[in-house]
C-alpha positions in Angstrom: 119.0 96.8 60.5 119.9 96.3 56.8 117.9 99.5 55.8 119.8 101.5 58.4 123.2 100.2 57.0 122.2 101.2 53.5 121.5 104.7 54.6 124.6 104.8 56.8 126.8 103.6 53.9 125.4 106.1 51.5 126.2 108.9 54.1 129.7 107.6 54.5 130.3 107.9 50.7 129.2 111.6 50.9 131.3 112.2 54.1 134.4 110.7 52.5 134.0 113.0 49.5 133.8 115.9 51.9 136.8 114.8 53.9 138.9 114.6 50.7 138.3 118.3 50.1 138.6 119.1 53.8 141.1 116.6 55.4 141.0 118.3 58.8 137.2 118.0 59.1 136.5 115.4 61.8 133.0 114.9 63.3 133.2 111.9 65.4 133.1 111.0 69.1 136.1 109.2 70.4 134.8 105.8 71.6 136.3 103.7 74.3 135.3 102.7 77.8 132.6 105.2 78.6 131.5 103.7 82.0 132.1 106.3 84.8 130.4 106.2 88.1 131.7 109.5 89.4 131.0 111.4 86.1 127.3 111.9 86.7 126.1 115.1 88.4 124.3 113.7 91.3 123.7 116.8 93.4 123.3 116.6 97.1 120.0 118.5 96.8 118.7 115.8 94.4 119.5 113.0 96.9 118.0 114.9 99.9 114.8 115.9 98.1 114.2 112.5 96.6 114.6 110.8 99.9 112.2 113.3 101.5 109.7 112.7 98.8 110.0 108.9 99.1 109.2 109.2 102.8 106.4 111.7 102.6 104.5 110.6 99.5 103.1 107.4 101.2 101.7 109.6 103.9 98.9 110.5 101.5 97.7 106.9 101.8 97.4 107.4 105.5 95.4 110.5 104.9 93.1 108.5 102.6 92.7 106.0 105.5 91.6 108.8 107.9 89.1 110.1 105.3 87.7 106.6 104.7 87.6 106.0 108.4 85.3 109.0 108.8 83.3 107.9 105.8 82.8 104.4 107.3 81.5 105.9 110.6 79.1 108.1 108.6 77.9 105.0 106.7 77.4 103.1 109.9 75.3 105.9 111.3 73.2 106.2 108.1 72.5 102.4 108.1 71.6 102.5 111.8 69.1 105.3 111.2 67.6 103.3 108.3 67.1 100.2 110.5 65.7 102.2 113.4 63.1 103.8 111.1 62.2 100.3 109.7 62.7 101.7 106.2 63.8 99.7 103.2 66.9 101.1 101.6 66.2 102.4 98.1 68.6 103.1 95.2 69.5 106.3 97.0 69.6 106.0 100.8 68.2 108.9 102.7 67.6 110.9 99.4 65.9 113.7 101.3 68.7 114.3 103.7 70.8 117.2 102.5 73.4 116.7 105.3 73.8 113.1 104.1 74.4 114.1 100.5 76.7 117.0 101.6 78.8 114.6 103.6 79.0 112.2 100.7 80.3 114.9 98.4 82.7 116.1 101.1 84.3 112.7 101.3 84.8 112.6 97.5 86.3 116.1 97.5 88.6 115.2 100.4 89.9 112.1 98.6 90.4 114.1 95.3 92.3 116.9 97.0 94.5 114.4 98.9 95.4 112.3 95.8 96.0 115.4 93.6 98.1 117.1 96.2 100.2 114.0 96.4 101.0 114.2 92.7 101.3 118.0 92.4 103.9 118.3 95.2 106.2 115.7 93.7 105.8 117.1 90.2 106.6 120.6 91.3 109.6 119.5 93.3 111.0 117.3 90.5 110.5 119.9 87.8 112.0 122.9 89.7 114.4 121.4 92.3 115.7 118.0 91.2 118.2 118.3 88.4 119.2 114.7 87.5 116.6 113.1 85.2 117.1 109.6 86.5 116.5 110.6 90.1 113.5 112.7 89.0 112.0 109.8 87.1 112.2 107.5 90.1 110.4 110.1 92.2 107.7 110.6 89.5 107.2 106.8 89.2 106.8 106.4 92.9 104.4 109.4 93.2 102.2 108.2 90.3 102.0 104.7 91.7 100.9 106.0 95.1 98.5 108.4 93.4 96.9 105.6 91.4 96.6 103.5 94.6 95.1 106.4 96.3 92.5 106.8 93.6 91.7 103.1 93.5 91.4 103.0 97.3 88.9 105.9 97.3 86.8 104.6 94.3 86.6 101.0 95.5 85.6 102.0 99.1 83.0 104.3 97.6 81.4 101.3 95.8 81.7 99.2 98.9 79.9 101.9 101.0 77.2 102.0 98.4 76.8 98.2 98.6 76.9 98.4 102.4 74.0 100.8 102.4 72.1 98.8 99.8 72.2 95.2 101.0 70.4 94.0 97.8 73.5 94.9 95.8 75.9 92.8 97.8 75.3 89.9 95.4 77.1 91.8 92.7 80.4 91.9 94.7 83.1 89.2 94.2 82.7 86.3 96.6 86.2 86.8 98.0 85.1 90.2 99.4 82.9 88.4 101.9 86.0 87.4 103.8 86.5 91.1 104.8 83.2 93.0 104.3 83.0 96.7 104.5 83.7 98.5 106.8 86.0 95.9 108.5 88.5 96.4 105.6 89.1 100.0 106.7 92.2 99.3 108.8 95.8 100.3 108.8 97.0 96.8 108.2 94.7 96.3 105.3 95.9 99.6 103.7 99.5 98.8 104.4 99.2 95.5 102.5 97.7 97.3 99.5 100.5 99.8 99.6 103.1 97.2 99.1 101.1 94.7 97.0 102.1 94.6 93.3 98.8 95.9 92.1 97.1 99.2 91.4 93.5 98.1 92.0 92.4 98.0 95.6 90.5 95.0 97.0 89.6 94.3 100.6 91.0 90.7 100.1 93.5 89.2 97.6 94.3 85.6 96.9 97.3 84.6 99.0 100.0 82.0 98.6 100.5 79.6 101.5 104.2 80.6 102.3 107.2 82.5 101.1 109.8 80.8 99.0 113.0 82.6 100.0 115.2 81.0 97.3 112.7 82.2 94.7 112.9 85.7 96.2 116.7 85.6 96.2 116.8 84.6 92.5 114.4 87.3 91.4 116.3 90.0 93.3 119.6 88.8 91.8 118.0 89.0 88.3 116.7 92.5 89.1 120.2 93.7 90.2 122.0 92.1 87.3 119.7 93.5 84.7 119.8 96.9 86.3 123.6 96.8 86.0 123.3 95.7 82.4 120.9 98.6 81.6 123.3 101.1 83.1 126.2 99.7 81.2 124.3 99.5 77.9 123.0 103.0 78.3 126.4 104.6 79.1 128.4 102.6 76.6 126.1 102.4 73.6 122.9 104.5 73.9 124.5 107.8 75.1 127.1 108.0 72.3 124.4 107.4 69.7 122.3 110.1 71.2 125.2 112.6 71.3 126.2 111.8 67.8 122.6 112.7 66.7 122.5 116.3 68.1 124.2 118.0 65.2 121.9 116.1 62.8 118.8 117.4 64.6 120.2 120.9 64.6 120.7 120.9 60.9 117.5 118.9 60.3 119.3 116.4 58.1 116.4 114.0 57.6 118.5 111.2 56.1 120.9 111.3 59.0 118.1 111.6 61.6 116.4 108.5 60.1 119.7 106.6 60.2 120.3 107.6 63.8 116.7 106.6 64.8 117.3 103.2 63.2 120.7 102.8 64.9 119.2 103.8 68.3 116.3 101.4 67.8 118.5 98.4 68.4 120.0 99.4 71.7 116.8 101.0 72.9 114.9 97.8 72.3 117.5 95.8 74.1 117.4 98.2 77.1 113.6 98.2 77.1 113.4 94.4 77.0 115.9 94.1 79.8 113.9 96.7 81.9 110.7 94.9 81.2 112.1 91.6 82.4 113.7 93.2 85.4 110.4 94.9 86.5 107.6 92.6 85.4 109.3 89.2 85.7 111.8 89.7 88.4 111.0 92.6 90.7 107.2 92.2 90.8 107.5 88.5 91.3 109.9 89.0 94.2 107.6 91.5 95.8 104.6 89.3 95.2 106.4 86.4 96.9 107.3 88.5 99.9 103.7 89.7 100.2 102.3 86.2 99.4 100.3 87.9 96.7 98.5 85.2 94.7 97.8 86.9 91.3 101.1 86.8 89.4 99.8 87.6 85.9 101.7 90.9 85.4 101.8 90.4 81.7 100.9 87.9 78.9 102.5 87.2 75.6 102.5 90.8 74.2 105.3 90.0 71.8 102.8 87.9 69.8 100.3 90.7 69.6 98.2 90.6 66.4 97.3 94.3 66.8 98.5 97.4 68.6 95.4 97.2 70.9 96.2 93.7 72.0 99.7 94.9 73.0 98.3 97.6 75.3 96.0 95.0 76.9 98.7 92.5 77.6 102.1 94.1 78.3 101.3 95.8 81.6 98.5 94.1 83.4 98.5 96.2 86.6 98.0 99.4 84.7 95.5 97.8 82.3 93.4 96.5 85.2 93.4 100.0 86.7 92.4 101.7 83.5 89.6 99.2 82.8 88.3 99.1 86.4 88.3 102.8 87.2 88.1 104.6 83.8 86.9 102.4 80.9 84.1 100.4 82.7 82.7 103.4 84.7 82.4 105.4 81.5 80.7 102.6 79.6 78.4 101.9 82.5 77.3 105.6 82.4 76.2 105.3 78.8 79.3 106.4 76.9 80.4 104.5 73.9 83.4 102.1 74.1 85.2 104.3 71.6 84.9 107.4 73.8 86.0 105.4 76.8 89.1 104.1 75.0 89.9 107.7 73.9 89.7 108.8 77.6 91.9 105.9 78.7 94.7 106.9 76.2 94.4 110.6 76.9 94.8 109.9 80.6 97.7 107.5 79.9 99.3 110.2 77.7 99.1 112.7 80.6 100.8 110.2 82.9 103.5 109.4 80.3 104.3 113.1 79.9 104.6 113.4 83.7 107.0 110.5 83.7 109.2 111.8 80.9 108.7 115.5 80.5 108.9 116.5 84.1 112.1 114.7 85.0 113.8 116.1 81.9 112.4 119.6 82.6 111.0 119.7 79.1 107.2 119.4 78.6 107.3 118.8 74.9 104.1 116.8 74.6 105.8 114.1 72.6 105.0 111.4 75.2 101.4 112.6 75.3 101.1 112.6 71.6 102.8 109.2 71.4 99.9 107.7 73.4 97.2 109.5 71.6 98.6 108.4 68.2 98.1 104.8 69.4 94.3 105.3 68.8 94.5 105.3 65.0 97.1 102.5 65.1 94.6 100.5 67.1 91.8 101.2 64.7 94.0 100.2 61.7 95.2 96.9 63.2 92.1 95.8 65.0 90.4 94.3 61.9 93.5 92.2 61.3 92.7 90.2 64.4 89.5 89.0 62.8 91.0 87.9 59.5 90.7 84.2 59.0 94.0 82.3 59.0 97.4 83.5 60.2 98.1 86.2 57.6 96.1 88.9 59.3 97.6 88.3 62.7 101.1 88.1 61.2 100.6 91.4 59.4 99.3 93.0 62.6 102.2 91.7 64.6 104.6 93.2 62.0 102.9 96.6 62.1 103.2 96.5 65.9 106.9 95.7 66.0 107.8 98.3 63.3 105.9 101.0 65.2 107.3 99.8 68.5 110.9 99.7 67.5 111.2 102.6 65.1 108.5 105.2 65.6 108.0 105.0 69.3 110.9 104.8 71.8 113.9 105.8 69.7 112.3 108.9 68.3 110.9 110.0 71.7 114.3 109.4 73.4 116.1 111.4 70.7 113.7 114.4 71.0 113.8 114.5 74.8 117.6 114.1 74.8 118.0 116.9 72.3 115.8 119.2 74.4 117.7 118.3 77.6 121.1 119.0 75.9 119.8 122.3 74.5 118.7 123.4 78.0 121.4 121.9 80.3 124.2 120.5 78.1 124.8 117.2 80.0 124.2 115.3 83.2 127.9 114.3 83.1 130.7 116.3 84.6 133.3 114.7 82.2 133.3 115.4 78.5 133.5 112.5 76.2 
């Protein structure tokens, strides 16, 4: 903050000198109460299409259920033929049966097409037909969540089918899975629970709490609504004016002014991000978990104490971390790839999702969100040794590097660039000029 004020004060000195020679030169936004509910351009088409997407996207989970139902019947038939022939299942059941292998690949392709179609339809609709970026972002978040759940449902049931056909591998499954063994888990009710459960990794059975604490749910919902209101007010009253004041600086490529604006934006963006984090991971997910009697409530750990950038990415968003580790990182390492290569693939995949979340709703595929994730790899490599330094000095230094990159380099700069691109393309999402 002090560094930002030094730059801002030096700029004021230069601006004052300019205004002495040109008294009529004024380059300021008129501040006041900037909250306006009716000022935003919420088009009727945006509301209709977003509602339609919200209703249709989960249908892809039902399609995944139909595919898996057919796969389960196929697996039952294969196991029955093995038993009737008194054969002992090998590592590859019925390896000589071309029809068996063809069906196996058909199931995989069907799941892949279904999941990808789910994401492509939403992405196309948001990019070309939904104007407002907030509505588009909500649609993209919903579609990506359902897409990830679709993928996890397909991958996990594939592994369960493999274990079902090879009984000697059942010992490698978690003990809790025995409460609902494959294929008894392939039911509508089982899939519906996974659809609403606050997790991205499918399991046939989850730990459950004994009852619902309705007062707890009411408190968490109140927190979510209150923080959502605060985020809206802070964005409209503080973040938006700072962003608008930065446009002319970007156009003229005034580096000192851009740096000052990024620092000024870092404060309010951090406050908004922290409020959003608490609203989602502490309030909303806990309310949903309580309603679903979902037992695992570790949605995050103390990421703010992260001694390295890598530790932050492992602790701030546990649902996504578990998905990446279960379905990308571990399978790649298990197939002989190095841990470094697996980590690169995780961040490349995450960068792709971040670009979908930011670039598509703003109708500007800049690649900034993607590069922002890929750049985390060298940051992780730089700060990882600091975790192993004896004493607290290494961990403190790593934590400082994390917070500096988190507050200055990451969110404020990305927000500024995407806002600049949006304004250059559309002007504003507001009907009223400030």
